[in-house]
KEDREN-989079 format. One record per residue (C-alpha): x, y, z; residue number from 1. Coordinates in nm, 2 decimals. Each point is the difference from the previous one (the first is absolute). Layout:
# KEDREN-989079
      xx      yy      zz  resi
       X       Y       Z   NUM
...
***
This chain:
# KEDREN-989079
      xx      yy      zz  resi
   13.30   -8.54  -21.91     1
    0.27   -0.19    0.14     2
    0.15   -0.26   -0.25     3
    0.12   -0.30    0.15     4
    0.40   -0.11   -0.10     5
    0.00   -0.41    0.00     6
    0.32   -0.21   -0.08     7
   -0.05   -0.36   -0.11     8
    0.19   -0.31    0.10     9
    0.09    0.00   -0.45    10
    0.14    0.31    0.06    11
    0.27   -0.08    0.23    12
    0.06   -0.32   -0.12    13
    0.09    0.18   -0.40    14
    0.21    0.24    0.19    15
    0.22   -0.27    0.21    16
    0.09   -0.13   -0.38    17
    0.12    0.36   -0.08    18
    0.39    0.08    0.00    19
    0.05    0.24    0.29    20
    0.04    0.28   -0.22    21
   -0.34   -0.05   -0.16    22
   -0.17   -0.09    0.30    23
    0.13    0.36    0.12    24
   -0.17    0.12   -0.29    25
   -0.30   -0.18    0.04    26
   -0.04    0.12    0.38    27
    0.07    0.33   -0.13    28
   -0.30   -0.01   -0.22    29
   -0.21   -0.17    0.26    30
    0.06    0.29    0.28    31
   -0.11    0.25   -0.27    32
   -0.31   -0.19   -0.08    33
   -0.09    0.03    0.38    34
    0.05    0.35    0.01    35
   -0.18    0.05   -0.29    36
   -0.27   -0.23    0.04    37
   -0.31    0.24   -0.16    38
    0.22   -0.02   -0.34    39
    0.03    0.35   -0.06    40
    0.39   -0.01   -0.09    41
    0.03   -0.37   -0.11    42
   -0.03   -0.17   -0.35    43
   -0.20   -0.28    0.01    44
   -0.03   -0.21   -0.36    45
   -0.25   -0.26   -0.06    46
    0.05   -0.34   -0.09    47
   -0.20   -0.04   -0.31    48
   -0.03   -0.42    0.04    49
   -0.04   -0.04    0.36    50
   -0.31   -0.16    0.09    51
   -0.04    0.26    0.30    52
   -0.07    0.34   -0.14    53
    0.12    0.13    0.35    54
    0.34   -0.14   -0.04    55
    0.29    0.31   -0.12    56
    0.37    0.03   -0.08    57
    0.25    0.24    0.17    58
    0.33    0.05   -0.13    59
    0.30    0.00    0.22    60
    0.25   -0.03   -0.21    61
    0.06   -0.06   -0.39    62
   -0.06   -0.37    0.09    63
   -0.18   -0.05    0.32    64
   -0.40    0.06    0.04    65
   -0.17   -0.02    0.28    66
   -0.32   -0.13   -0.01    67
   -0.31    0.15    0.21    68
   -0.36   -0.01    0.03    69
   -0.21    0.29    0.03    70
   -0.34    0.04    0.15    71
   -0.16    0.30    0.14    72
    0.05   -0.12    0.32    73
    0.35   -0.17    0.02    74
    0.33    0.00   -0.19    75
    0.11   -0.32    0.00    76
    0.43   -0.10   -0.08    77
   -0.05   -0.35   -0.16    78
    0.30   -0.08   -0.18    79
    0.37    0.17   -0.12    80
    0.23   -0.18   -0.29    81
    0.13    0.04   -0.30    82
   -0.23    0.14   -0.30    83
   -0.12   -0.28   -0.17    84
    0.00   -0.23    0.33    85
   -0.19    0.27    0.15    86
   -0.28    0.03   -0.26    87
    0.00   -0.37   -0.04    88
   -0.06   -0.01    0.37    89
   -0.30    0.22   -0.01    90
   -0.17   -0.16   -0.31    91
   -0.04   -0.33    0.19    92
   -0.14    0.15    0.29    93
   -0.33    0.19    0.17    94
   -0.07    0.11    0.32    95
   -0.35   -0.12    0.13    96
   -0.18   -0.08    0.34    97
   -0.04   -0.39    0.01    98
   -0.40   -0.03   -0.02    99
   -0.03   -0.26    0.31   100
    0.28    0.10    0.23   101
    0.04    0.40   -0.09   102
    0.34   -0.01    0.01   103
    0.16    0.25   -0.26   104
    0.21   -0.24   -0.20   105
    0.26    0.03   -0.29   106
   -0.16   -0.25   -0.24   107
    0.22   -0.16   -0.29   108
   -0.22    0.04   -0.32   109
   -0.08   -0.37   -0.09   110
   -0.02    0.01   -0.35   111
    0.35    0.20   -0.03   112
    0.20   -0.31    0.20   113
    0.12   -0.20   -0.28   114
    0.23   -0.33   -0.03   115
   -0.01   -0.04    0.39   116
    0.34   -0.21    0.03   117
   -0.06   -0.32    0.23   118
    0.21   -0.18    0.19   119
    0.20   -0.26   -0.19   120
   -0.02   -0.37    0.06   121
    0.21   -0.23   -0.05   122
   -0.04   -0.17   -0.34   123
    0.00   -0.35    0.11   124
   -0.28    0.07    0.30   125
   -0.14    0.19   -0.27   126
   -0.03   -0.28   -0.21   127
   -0.21   -0.24    0.26   128
   -0.20    0.24    0.24   129
   -0.34    0.00    0.04   130
   -0.18    0.34   -0.11   131
    0.03    0.23    0.31   132
   -0.31    0.05    0.23   133
   -0.12    0.39    0.03   134
    0.04    0.08    0.33   135
   -0.33    0.25    0.05   136
   -0.22   -0.17   -0.25   137
   -0.21   -0.04    0.33   138
    0.00    0.37    0.08   139
   -0.28    0.20   -0.16   140
    0.03    0.35   -0.16   141
   -0.16    0.19    0.34   142
    0.25   -0.20    0.23   143
    0.30    0.10   -0.23   144
   -0.12    0.33    0.01   145
   -0.03   -0.01    0.35   146
    0.38   -0.06    0.04   147
    0.07    0.32   -0.19   148
    0.03   -0.20   -0.37   149
   -0.09    0.29   -0.27   150
   -0.26   -0.13   -0.21   151
    0.14   -0.03   -0.31   152
    0.24   -0.23    0.19   153
   -0.26   -0.24    0.11   154
   -0.01   -0.24   -0.28   155
    0.43   -0.02    0.01   156
   -0.03   -0.07    0.40   157
   -0.25   -0.26   -0.05   158
    0.24   -0.18   -0.30   159
    0.32    0.04    0.23   160
    0.21   -0.30    0.06   161
    0.27   -0.07    0.19   162
    0.24    0.11   -0.31   163
   -0.17    0.33   -0.09   164
   -0.10    0.10    0.35   165
    0.36    0.19    0.06   166
   -0.06    0.18   -0.33   167
   -0.37    0.10    0.05   168
    0.12    0.13    0.33   169
    0.26    0.27   -0.15   170
   -0.32    0.14   -0.16   171
   -0.24    0.01    0.31   172
    0.00    0.29    0.23   173
    0.14   -0.11    0.30   174
   -0.29   -0.11    0.23   175
   -0.14   -0.21   -0.30   176
    0.34   -0.18   -0.07   177
    0.03   -0.04    0.40   178
   -0.33   -0.15    0.04   179
    0.08   -0.26   -0.31   180
    0.34   -0.09    0.13   181
   -0.15   -0.05    0.37   182
   -0.26   -0.25   -0.16   183
    0.26   -0.18   -0.21   184
    0.17   -0.07    0.33   185
   -0.35   -0.17    0.18   186
   -0.04    0.30    0.20   187
   -0.31    0.25    0.01   188
    0.07    0.35   -0.05   189
   -0.13    0.27    0.15   190
   -0.30    0.20   -0.15   191
   -0.02    0.40    0.08   192
   -0.35    0.07    0.01   193
   -0.11    0.26   -0.27   194
    0.03    0.36    0.04   195
   -0.32    0.23    0.03   196
   -0.08    0.11   -0.34   197
    0.07    0.35    0.09   198
    0.32   -0.09    0.17   199
    0.35    0.15   -0.11   200
    0.15   -0.30   -0.24   201
    0.31    0.11    0.10   202
   -0.07   -0.05    0.33   203
   -0.07   -0.37   -0.05   204
    0.29   -0.22    0.20   205
    0.11   -0.16   -0.28   206
    0.03    0.33   -0.22   207
    0.22    0.13    0.28   208
    0.19   -0.27   -0.06   209
    0.12    0.15   -0.39   210
   -0.11    0.38    0.09   211
    0.16    0.24    0.22   212
   -0.14    0.33    0.10   213
    0.25    0.26    0.02   214
   -0.03    0.33    0.14   215
    0.30    0.19    0.01   216
    0.32    0.00   -0.10   217
    0.19   -0.22    0.26   218
   -0.29   -0.25   -0.03   219
    0.07   -0.01   -0.41   220
    0.39   -0.02    0.13   221
   -0.04   -0.31    0.21   222
   -0.25   -0.17   -0.29   223
    0.24    0.06   -0.26   224
    0.34   -0.05    0.16   225
   -0.06   -0.37    0.21   226
   -0.21   -0.19   -0.28   227
    0.20   -0.30    0.16   228
   -0.09    0.03    0.32   229
   -0.35    0.06   -0.09   230
   -0.03   -0.32   -0.18   231
    0.22   -0.19    0.29   232
   -0.25    0.10    0.31   233
   -0.29   -0.08   -0.17   234
   -0.28   -0.27    0.15   235
   -0.16   -0.19   -0.23   236
   -0.37   -0.13    0.04   237
    0.14   -0.35    0.04   238
    0.18    0.10    0.30   239
   -0.23    0.24    0.20   240
   -0.19   -0.30    0.16   241
    0.32   -0.06    0.18   242
    0.05    0.36    0.10   243
   -0.33    0.05    0.14   244
   -0.07   -0.34    0.16   245
   -0.04   -0.03    0.38   246
    0.22   -0.26    0.14   247
   -0.05   -0.17    0.31   248
    0.38   -0.09    0.07   249
    0.31    0.02   -0.21   250
   -0.04   -0.02   -0.38   251
    0.24   -0.03   -0.28   252
    0.00    0.05   -0.35   253
    0.24   -0.19   -0.28   254
    0.03   -0.01   -0.34   255
    0.28    0.00   -0.25   256
    0.20    0.28   -0.10   257
   -0.15    0.29   -0.17   258
   -0.38   -0.10    0.11   259
   -0.02    0.35    0.22   260
    0.09   -0.14    0.35   261
    0.18    0.32    0.12   262
   -0.26    0.18   -0.15   263
   -0.26   -0.18    0.24   264
    0.22    0.09    0.29   265
    0.00    0.35   -0.06   266
   -0.36    0.04   -0.01   267
   -0.05   -0.22    0.27   268
    0.20    0.23    0.22   269
   -0.18    0.31   -0.11   270
   -0.34   -0.18    0.01   271
    0.06   -0.09    0.38   272
    0.08    0.36    0.06   273
   -0.29    0.16   -0.17   274
   -0.24   -0.27    0.16   275
    0.14    0.09    0.36   276
    0.08    0.36    0.03   277
    0.21   -0.03    0.34   278
    0.23   -0.28   -0.11   279
    0.35    0.01   -0.09   280
    0.09   -0.28   -0.25   281
    0.35   -0.16   -0.10   282
    0.08   -0.07   -0.38   283
    0.31   -0.21    0.09   284
    0.28   -0.21   -0.22   285
    0.34   -0.12    0.01   286
    0.24    0.23   -0.18   287
    0.06    0.40    0.01   288
   -0.04   -0.03   -0.40   289
   -0.34   -0.19    0.03   290
   -0.11    0.26    0.31   291
    0.09    0.30   -0.22   292
   -0.21   -0.16   -0.34   293
   -0.29   -0.05    0.22   294
    0.05    0.35    0.16   295
    0.01    0.15   -0.37   296
   -0.31   -0.19   -0.10   297
   -0.22    0.07    0.34   298
    0.10    0.40   -0.10   299
   -0.16   -0.02   -0.33   300
   -0.30   -0.18    0.16   301
   -0.04    0.21    0.28   302
    0.06    0.36   -0.16   303
   -0.35    0.09    0.03   304
   -0.03   -0.09    0.36   305
    0.31    0.15    0.21   306
   -0.14   -0.07    0.35   307
   -0.07   -0.38   -0.08   308
    0.34   -0.02   -0.11   309
    0.13    0.14    0.36   310
   -0.17   -0.34    0.13   311
    0.18   -0.23   -0.22   312
    0.38   -0.10    0.09   313
    0.19   -0.17   -0.25   314
    0.32   -0.21    0.11   315
    0.22   -0.27   -0.03   316
   -0.05   -0.28    0.27   317
    0.39    0.08    0.15   318
   -0.07    0.35    0.03   319
   -0.32   -0.03    0.17   320
    0.13   -0.25    0.25   321
    0.31    0.24    0.07   322
   -0.28    0.31    0.05   323
   -0.20   -0.21    0.23   324
    0.28   -0.12    0.20   325
    0.17    0.31    0.02   326
   -0.34    0.16    0.14   327
   -0.06   -0.25    0.25   328
    0.33   -0.05    0.15   329
    0.15    0.31   -0.07   330
    0.30   -0.15   -0.19   331
    0.13   -0.18   -0.31   332
    0.00   -0.32   -0.01   333
    0.37   -0.14   -0.03   334
   -0.04   -0.24   -0.30   335
    0.28   -0.23   -0.11   336
    0.13    0.02   -0.30   337
    0.02   -0.29   -0.26   338
    0.39   -0.02    0.01   339
   -0.03    0.01    0.35   340
   -0.24   -0.32    0.03   341
    0.19   -0.16   -0.25   342
    0.31    0.04    0.22   343
   -0.21   -0.13    0.33   344
   -0.11   -0.28   -0.17   345
    0.30   -0.13   -0.16   346
    0.17    0.07    0.36   347
   -0.25   -0.21    0.18   348
   -0.01   -0.31   -0.25   349
    0.40   -0.01    0.06   350
   -0.08    0.02    0.37   351
   -0.25   -0.27    0.00   352
    0.19   -0.20   -0.27   353
   -0.33   -0.05   -0.18   354
   -0.02   -0.19   -0.31   355
   -0.20    0.21   -0.21   356
    0.09    0.21   -0.33   357
   -0.01    0.39    0.06   358
   -0.29    0.05   -0.23   359
   -0.20   -0.25    0.17   360
    0.06    0.13    0.35   361
   -0.06    0.40   -0.15   362
   -0.33   -0.12   -0.16   363
   -0.10   -0.17    0.30   364
    0.04    0.29    0.22   365
   -0.15    0.23   -0.25   366
   -0.33   -0.17   -0.11   367
   -0.06   -0.23    0.34   368
    0.22    0.12    0.30   369
   -0.02    0.37   -0.02   370
   -0.35    0.02   -0.23   371
   -0.16   -0.15    0.30   372
    0.19    0.12    0.31   373
    0.10   -0.33    0.10   374
    0.18    0.07    0.35   375
    0.01   -0.33    0.19   376
    0.10   -0.37   -0.15   377
   -0.35   -0.10    0.09   378
   -0.15    0.23   -0.27   379
    0.23   -0.05   -0.24   380
   -0.04   -0.40    0.04   381
   -0.38    0.02   -0.03   382
   -0.10    0.26   -0.28   383
   -0.11   -0.11   -0.33   384
    0.27    0.08   -0.27   385
   -0.25    0.09   -0.26   386
    0.23    0.23   -0.16   387
    0.27   -0.27   -0.02   388
   -0.05   -0.28   -0.22   389
    0.30   -0.21    0.10   390
   -0.09   -0.26    0.34   391
    0.19    0.10    0.29   392
    0.03   -0.31    0.25   393
    0.04    0.11    0.37   394
    0.37   -0.09    0.05   395
    0.07    0.23   -0.28   396
   -0.21    0.27    0.13   397
    0.17   -0.02    0.34   398
    0.33    0.04   -0.18   399
   -0.16    0.29   -0.17   400
   -0.10    0.14    0.27   401
    0.31    0.02    0.18   402
    0.08    0.26   -0.30   403
   -0.27    0.18    0.02   404
   -0.01    0.01    0.39   405
    0.33    0.16    0.02   406
   -0.09    0.29   -0.26   407
   -0.34    0.13    0.21   408
    0.29   -0.02    0.29   409
    0.23    0.23   -0.19   410
   -0.25    0.23   -0.13   411
   -0.13    0.05    0.36   412
    0.32    0.09    0.12   413
    0.09    0.22   -0.25   414
   -0.32    0.19    0.02   415
   -0.13   -0.10   -0.34   416
   -0.32   -0.12   -0.16   417
   -0.16   -0.10   -0.31   418
   -0.23    0.10   -0.27   419
   -0.24   -0.26    0.11   420
    0.04    0.07    0.36   421
   -0.11    0.39   -0.05   422
   -0.34   -0.17   -0.16   423
   -0.05   -0.21    0.29   424
    0.07    0.26    0.28   425
   -0.27    0.23   -0.17   426
   -0.22   -0.27   -0.05   427
    0.01   -0.10    0.35   428
   -0.02    0.39    0.09   429
   -0.34    0.01   -0.21   430
   -0.12   -0.32    0.12   431
    0.02    0.10    0.36   432
   -0.24    0.33   -0.07   433
    0.26    0.18   -0.13   434
   -0.21    0.34   -0.22   435
    0.07   -0.09   -0.34   436
    0.04    0.29   -0.25   437
   -0.21   -0.18   -0.28   438
   -0.35   -0.10   -0.03   439
    0.06   -0.21   -0.34   440
    0.36   -0.10   -0.17   441
    0.01   -0.11   -0.41   442
    0.32   -0.13   -0.08   443
    0.13   -0.06   -0.34   444
    0.22   -0.27   -0.13   445
   -0.17   -0.20    0.27   446
    0.19   -0.34   -0.13   447
    0.32    0.11    0.14   448
   -0.11    0.09    0.35   449
    0.20   -0.22    0.29   450
   -0.19   -0.14    0.27   451
    0.19    0.27    0.23   452
   -0.20    0.27   -0.19   453
   -0.30   -0.13   -0.03   454
   -0.07   -0.12    0.37   455
    0.10    0.40    0.06   456
   -0.30    0.10   -0.24   457
   -0.23   -0.26    0.15   458
    0.06    0.19    0.35   459
   -0.02    0.36   -0.13   460
   -0.36   -0.04   -0.12   461
   -0.13   -0.26    0.24   462
   -0.31   -0.14   -0.18   463
   -0.11    0.28   -0.14   464
   -0.24   -0.05   -0.27   465
    0.17    0.09   -0.32   466
    0.31    0.03    0.22   467
    0.22   -0.19   -0.28   468
    0.00   -0.02   -0.34   469
    0.30   -0.13   -0.21   470
    0.10    0.02   -0.37   471
    0.25   -0.22   -0.12   472
    0.08   -0.27   -0.26   473
    0.14   -0.36    0.09   474
    0.19   -0.01   -0.31   475
    0.20    0.33    0.12   476
    0.13   -0.15    0.31   477
    0.38    0.06   -0.01   478
    0.07    0.10    0.35   479
   -0.17   -0.26    0.22   480
   -0.05   -0.38    0.06   481
   -0.34   -0.11    0.05   482
   -0.17    0.01    0.33   483
   -0.33   -0.03    0.13   484
   -0.22    0.33    0.05   485
   -0.22   -0.17    0.22   486
    0.27   -0.09    0.24   487
    0.07    0.38    0.09   488
   -0.36    0.09   -0.01   489
   -0.06    0.09   -0.34   490
   -0.30   -0.18   -0.12   491
   -0.11    0.07   -0.34   492
   -0.21   -0.30   -0.10   493
   -0.29    0.03   -0.18   494
    0.08    0.38   -0.03   495
    0.27   -0.04   -0.28   496
   -0.09    0.09   -0.37   497
    0.22    0.02   -0.34   498
   -0.04    0.26   -0.24   499
    0.00   -0.16   -0.38   500
    0.01    0.29   -0.21   501
    0.34    0.16   -0.06   502
   -0.03    0.39   -0.12   503
    0.38    0.05    0.01   504
    0.23   -0.27   -0.21   505
   -0.10   -0.08   -0.34   506
   -0.12   -0.37   -0.08   507
    0.29   -0.09   -0.19   508
    0.24    0.12    0.32   509
   -0.26   -0.17    0.22   510
   -0.01   -0.30   -0.16   511
    0.37   -0.08   -0.01   512
    0.14    0.13    0.35   513
   -0.32   -0.26    0.12   514
    0.22   -0.27   -0.16   515
    0.22    0.05    0.29   516
   -0.23   -0.12    0.30   517
   -0.24   -0.26    0.06   518
   -0.35    0.09   -0.10   519
   -0.14   -0.10    0.36   520
    0.16    0.15    0.35   521
   -0.08   -0.13    0.29   522
    0.12    0.14    0.38   523
    0.08   -0.19    0.30   524
   -0.38    0.07    0.12   525
   -0.16   -0.13   -0.30   526
   -0.11    0.29   -0.18   527
    0.04    0.01   -0.38   528
    0.11    0.22   -0.26   529
   -0.09   -0.08   -0.31   530
    0.16    0.16   -0.33   531
   -0.22   -0.19   -0.28   532
   -0.26    0.23   -0.09   533
    0.18    0.32    0.01   534
   -0.05    0.20   -0.31   535
    0.20    0.34   -0.12   536
   -0.22    0.29   -0.14   537
    0.25    0.09   -0.30   538
    0.26   -0.15   -0.25   539
    0.36    0.13   -0.04   540
    0.26   -0.19   -0.21   541
    0.14   -0.28    0.11   542
    0.32   -0.02    0.24   543
    0.34    0.00   -0.21   544
    0.19   -0.29    0.22   545
    0.39    0.01   -0.10   546
    0.32   -0.20    0.03   547
    0.33    0.15   -0.09   548
    0.33   -0.12   -0.07   549
    0.15    0.24    0.31   550
   -0.06    0.34    0.20   551
    0.09    0.23   -0.25   552
   -0.21   -0.14   -0.26   553
   -0.31    0.00    0.21   554
    0.04    0.35    0.10   555
    0.04    0.12   -0.39   556
   -0.33   -0.17   -0.02   557
   -0.18    0.09    0.32   558
    0.10    0.36   -0.06   559
   -0.16   -0.02   -0.35   560
   -0.34   -0.14    0.11   561
    0.03    0.32    0.24   562
    0.03    0.26   -0.20   563
   -0.29   -0.14   -0.25   564
   -0.17    0.03    0.34   565
    0.04    0.31    0.10   566
    0.01    0.16   -0.44   567
   -0.41   -0.14    0.01   568
   -0.06    0.21    0.31   569
    0.06   -0.18    0.30   570
    0.16    0.28    0.22   571
    0.35   -0.09    0.21   572
   -0.15   -0.04    0.31   573
   -0.28   -0.24   -0.08   574
    0.25   -0.27   -0.13   575
    0.17   -0.22    0.24   576
    0.32   -0.24   -0.02   577
    0.02   -0.26    0.28   578
    0.32   -0.27    0.08   579
   -0.04   -0.27    0.25   580
    0.32    0.18    0.25   581
    0.19    0.28    0.02   582
    0.29   -0.09   -0.18   583
   -0.17   -0.04   -0.29   584
   -0.06    0.37   -0.01   585
    0.26    0.09   -0.24   586
   -0.15   -0.20   -0.27   587
   -0.31    0.20    0.02   588
    0.17    0.29   -0.05   589
    0.17   -0.11   -0.30   590
   -0.28   -0.04   -0.16   591
   -0.17    0.34    0.10   592
    0.35    0.14   -0.14   593
   -0.05   -0.18   -0.33   594
   -0.37    0.15    0.02   595
    0.15    0.35    0.08   596
   -0.25    0.03    0.28   597
    0.14    0.07    0.38   598
   -0.14   -0.24    0.25   599
   -0.04    0.09    0.37   600
    0.02   -0.31    0.28   601
   -0.32   -0.04    0.25   602
    0.17    0.03    0.32   603
   -0.29    0.07    0.20   604
   -0.17    0.25   -0.22   605
   -0.34   -0.18   -0.19   606
    0.07    0.15   -0.35   607
    0.28    0.16   -0.16   608
    0.00    0.36   -0.08   609
   -0.14    0.14   -0.29   610
    0.22   -0.12   -0.33   611
    0.19   -0.24    0.17   612
   -0.11   -0.40   -0.04   613
   -0.02   -0.22    0.30   614
    0.29   -0.19    0.05   615
   -0.02   -0.27    0.34   616
    0.04   -0.37    0.12   617
   -0.34   -0.22   -0.03   618
   -0.02   -0.01    0.36   619
   -0.10    0.40    0.00   620
   -0.21   -0.01   -0.32   621
   -0.27   -0.13    0.23   622
   -0.34    0.23    0.00   623
    0.13    0.20   -0.26   624
   -0.14    0.01   -0.39   625
    0.12    0.18   -0.31   626
   -0.09   -0.06   -0.39   627
    0.28   -0.17   -0.10   628
    0.26   -0.23    0.17   629
    0.28   -0.15   -0.05   630
    0.12   -0.30    0.19   631
    0.39   -0.05   -0.06   632
    0.28   -0.24    0.09   633
   -0.24   -0.30    0.02   634
    0.27   -0.20    0.00   635
    0.07   -0.39    0.12   636
    0.19    0.11    0.35   637
   -0.22    0.32    0.07   638
   -0.32   -0.17   -0.02   639
   -0.01   -0.19    0.20   640
    0.27    0.17    0.21   641
    0.30   -0.24    0.03   642
    0.10    0.11    0.31   643
   -0.38   -0.10    0.18   644
    0.03   -0.33   -0.16   645
    0.37   -0.08    0.14   646
   -0.16    0.12    0.35   647
   -0.27   -0.22    0.00   648
    0.00   -0.30    0.24   649
   -0.20   -0.24   -0.15   650
   -0.24   -0.12   -0.28   651
   -0.31    0.20    0.18   652
    0.18    0.33    0.03   653
    0.13   -0.02   -0.36   654
   -0.37   -0.02   -0.12   655
   -0.07    0.30    0.24   656
    0.26    0.17   -0.17   657
   -0.09   -0.09   -0.38   658
   -0.38    0.12    0.11   659
    0.11    0.35    0.14   660
    0.25    0.06   -0.28   661
   -0.29   -0.09   -0.26   662
   -0.23    0.25    0.22   663
    0.25    0.28   -0.02   664
    0.02   -0.05   -0.38   665
   -0.41    0.04   -0.02   666
    0.06    0.31    0.18   667
    0.27    0.18   -0.23   668
   -0.21   -0.15   -0.29   669
   -0.33    0.15    0.09   670
    0.10    0.35    0.07   671
   -0.04    0.07   -0.38   672
   -0.33    0.10   -0.11   673
    0.03   -0.01   -0.39   674
    0.33   -0.11   -0.07   675
    0.22   -0.29    0.09   676
    0.40   -0.09   -0.03   677
    0.18   -0.27    0.16   678
    0.33   -0.07   -0.10   679
    0.33   -0.23    0.12   680
    0.34   -0.10   -0.10   681
   -0.06   -0.35   -0.11   682
   -0.11   -0.22    0.07   683
   -0.19    0.17    0.25   684
   -0.19   -0.08    0.24   685
   -0.21   -0.27    0.01   686
   -0.28    0.18    0.11   687
    0.00    0.17   -0.38   688
   -0.09   -0.35   -0.16   689
   -0.33    0.03    0.22   690
   -0.07    0.31   -0.11   691
***
């Protein structure tokens, strides 16, 4: 009889907490177990105190133990850890099929869970607060069982309050915890139909979230080498509806950092490719680093579907535009570089004797003239300046246009163009009937899409149902000023959704970072992203916020913190250090030197090499994720950046600088999953007081 070999997510979680040498030893034992799954040569030790008699221990070395679950039909790797830790883990759990859903679950034994730690309540508030109302008292036993809550935990679920919900969720199987968290934010979770009585409990969709059948050595190597990647692409039930829903037009999913927008985007792209077996699907973003990050996750997600993967393209928008331009016109577009453009603007301003600050002209060109491809005075005079908060009377517009007209003329004379003009040319080509290479486009980090890029995408897929899907967060907008999506042909009204459950960032980090932003954000077209009611599914230590007398003192303290994170089990490449601009990178390297760690500056790669800490500016942090993050050099003149403040031409532009600088710090802080350090030289950034 063939014995099925399985790996539980609790095993890969335990493996990730070990040192590299311990991981290597544990993996060697796992390979031995797979090759000898009939148990001829392995030594299994019974666990006298375990509630589940089928749990056993396998020795890795003098201290490490692998916990397995054995039946005549299967061998399951359940956990790995140091001797006492591994035995305690097994004594508190049992493996059983849920009586209602039929899904196999690793259930924490209720009577073994003692002194569950509750979140701390501020004493002054506790003295006056009314008793909390149970969140799920209205749900009977059958309803909670249908959501996958184990029978012995039903009374705890019925008594759960807002203060105890997170503690309870840590003890429940994932589908039950997700359902309760979804109910807590006012939504109705999906109920998966019960499995037939004779069905394999490991084959239930909920069980496949935590147990993987591993058929050969290569599959086992994949399972053990990438626990972080597995977690990063997992689709939670609360997100599935957005992935599989039919939309009659463009759709957008938003949410705070960590709510799974990128995961939804990945699965949406795969879903569209599966559903339409002849369609090519584009998964797009903005930078090479983000594209490589998506590529890595997509490989994990489609590793068993190579033909499907062939119809999924990952690209930056700039790279895509360059490729399509070359394919259509047989040559590369000659795009003007930033330095040349700045020189042309300055020369034109002098020639026109324009009374404008250089910063104003550069922003007006970037956000209005070039963005909307305004090539004549009538178009510039009439355009609604939604992306610009400064009122500009017609007389001033006329003087400004005298500058921009000269710039356009000089670009034409030199045979140069702009990126926005490339997008416009492609949009015009597809609008006139050009054959589009994609049936569906999914865009991640959509909050930073420009008007020209959205106009291009709208024409690329036309009005196809499910043609455009956007994922983004208005609170992470750091490159683009607001503008109307409607005006470029992208209407997401009625098809915009906000995710509320944060699976990536601890409660403590998320609540601190959210203080940088408004609770509610409205786009120009009136669609709202509301951060209120967002919850995180796990706790962690409070972030450390520190100010120091000088940079050397900061480096010593930050170095000690970084060294402690690695000593506690974080691998160096799971740690990130971010600063505001490249001139501050030396501060990050000084801290790493104090910690005895090597850093790798992210200059296009999505992640650092094994054994090296990621070091980057905050702009390059976008879309990445790490177990621990240090945001250093948050000094008074760094956040907001003094140069940006000085270049602002009026109070409205100054407000926009402050807004995007706050967003930038928010991006950096929310790259952390478990632990966060924020520091600067006193007095530090004003934003630290908000944290």
